[in-house]
N, C-alpha and C positions, 0 to 999 in steps of 0.2 A: 414231198408232194402231199398236198392235203386230200383226204378222202371226201367225196360228196355223196349226197343220197339222191338217187334218181327215182321218180315216181313214174311207174309204168301202167300200161293198160292191165285190167285184171287177167290173171292167169298167163301173163306174157313174160314173167320174169326170167325164167330159164331161156327162152328164146332171145330175149333182149341181151342177156349176159353172153350168150354164145356169139351173137352178132358183134358186140363190142369188143370181145376177144379177137375177133377176126380183124377188127380195125386196128388192133395193137394197143388197146386200152386196158389197164389193169383193172379187173373187175372181180368182186366178191359178191356171190349170191348165195348166202348159206341156206342149206336144204336139210330138211329132216325126213325121216322115213316113218310112215304111219301105216297101220294095218287097217284097211277099210273092209268092213263086212257087209256083205249082201245076203239076200236070203239063201242064195245057192253057193256062195264061194267067199273066200277071203282073198285079199290081195295086198301086197306092200306097195305103197305109193310114196313117191318122192315129192314133197311139198316145199315151197319156200318158207323159211322161218319168219320172214317179214313179208307179209302179203303187199304185193304191188310195190316193192322197194328193192333196188340194186344198188350197191355201193360200187363207186368208180373212183380210182385215183389218177388224177391228171393235174396238169398245171392250170391255173385260173384262166390263162389266155387261151387254152385249148377246150374250154368248157362246151363250146357249141358244136363240137365234133359229135357228141352223143345224139344230136337230133337227125343224124343221117340214118339212124336205126329205127325201122318200124317198131312201134309199141312203146316208144319213149314218149312220155307226156310232158314232163318238166322236171325241174330240180325240186327238191323239197326246201322250202325257204323257212327261215328262222329270224324273226325281227328284221324282215326286209332284205335279208342276204341269203344266198344258198347256204343250207346247212352244212357244216363241216364236222366230220367225226375224226377224233383223234386215233392215231395209229394203235395206241394202247387198248383203246375200246374195241377196235377190229380184232386185234390179237386176243382179247379176252373172249370175244364172241367165237373165234375159230377155235380156241382151246376148249371152251365149253361144248361146243358143237362136235368136236372130234373126240372127245373124252367118252371112253366106252362105260365108264362108271356113271355117267349121267344118263338116266333112264328116260327122262321126259324134260322137254325143253319147251317152254311156252311163253309167247310174247302177249302182252295185253296192254292196253291203254288205260289211262285213268277215266273213270266214268262215274256219273253221279251215284251216290250211295256207297262208294269205296271208303274205307276207314284208312287213314294214314297217320304217321307220327311225323310231325315237323322236326327237321334235323338241324335247321340254322335259324338265326334270327331271334327277335323278341320272344316269340312263342316256342322256342326250341323245346323239345321233348313233350310237347302238348299233342293230345290225340284230337284228331279232326275228322269230319266227314265231308266228303266232296259233295257239294250241292249242285254246281254247274261248272263245266268246262267249256271255254271258248277258245278262240285262236290265241289270244294274248292275255286272257283273264280267267280266273278260277274263283269260285265263291266256296268258301269253307265254313263249316259250322263247328265251333268249339264248345260242345255241350258242357264241359266242366266249368267254363268261365261264363257261359250264357251269351257268347258273341257269335255274330256272322261277319266273316272277314272277306272282303273283296281284294283279291290279289292280282296285281299286274305282274305277269310272268315275263321275267327277262332271262333267267335261268331256273332250272328245276330246282327247288329248295326243299322239296318233301323227302 
């Protein structure tokens, strides 16, 4: 069965995951523990690794079941279809998240100004800066070649 990504209301990830489990849906909501400091105390807080996202494993015909749970907004879509995550990727996230040797785990998105190395295609091994990130397009600057490249994103190639 494929894994799908559900987009939730802010700070509702844990509640949504628990409610989905009660419906009998296989759910994965990776959590991390952080120490938050205030002026008078410290406290360990459990936070979702992916803000506003929960992974669910179910058959494509059963996808609408998740909308019975308060806090579910929609599925994450990629190229017009609900995004699917491979089992291997879920297992890798679980392994890293549960490994006591991994001290800090942080998820970030690409944003303008980030420096990347292109791993595939004509510009393989070229360093680039991200100038703009859209839903399906990215604009990269290749300073060594003096180019600005507009990329239509089908799959992540960086």
